[in-house]
C-alpha positions, 0 to 999 in steps of 0.5 A, a space after each residue: 500500500 502507499 499514500 496518494 492524493 486522489 481526485 474523485 468527483 464523487 467524494 466532493 473534495 478536489 483531492 483526498 489523501 488516500 491509501 491505495 495499492 502500490 502499482 506494479 509495472 507491466 511489460 514496457 513499464 517502469 515503477 518509479 519512487 516519486 521524489 517530486 511532482 510539480 503542480 501544472 496548470 493542466 493538473 488544475 484543469 483536470 481537478 476543476 473539471 475543465 478537461 472532459 472525461 478524466 479517469 476517476 478516481 485518478 492520481 493527478 500529476 504529470 511532471 514527475 521526477 523519481 528513481 526507477 525501483 522496478 521494471 517490467 519485461 522488455 525494458 532495457 533503457 533503464 536500470 534500478 536506481 536511474 533517475 527519470 522524469 515523466 511528462 504529460 504524454 504517457 502512452 501512444 499506440 505506436 501504429 498510426 501514421 503520426 506515431 510511425 512518423 515520429 509525431 506521437 504527440 498527435 496520436 489519436 489514441 494517446 493517453 496522458 499522465 495524471 488524466 487517463 493514467 495515474 500520475 505522480 501525486 503519490 509515493 510510487 508511479 508506473 510509467 511507460 518507459 518509452 516516455 520517460 527521460 533519463 535525468 542526470 
């Protein structure tokens, strides 16, 4: 279990401290111990209901800095102890014309950290290794 700040429209609070199960990395993902997560205006748009249909409940936060503590199968870009950053773009299909031309940010099936994928307002977060950045 871990502590997280959770947004759920049903509880009547913008964010609520909650004990939730710690995530586990799947194939192609890294598990990150979160050291810091900035508050971005986009996070406020999600919590204020200004972006349509967020996953709820959701752990917001997409400007994550942390350390890799575990990784799923197929991850060969990071090792345990690497410091990484996690952005807004959290997943893309890898199959559409945008993805194949290096313009993943335009993918029609893209998913976003802290909006459709749980983010960094928690002790731990899982992220797609393709969208993590090594931090020195």
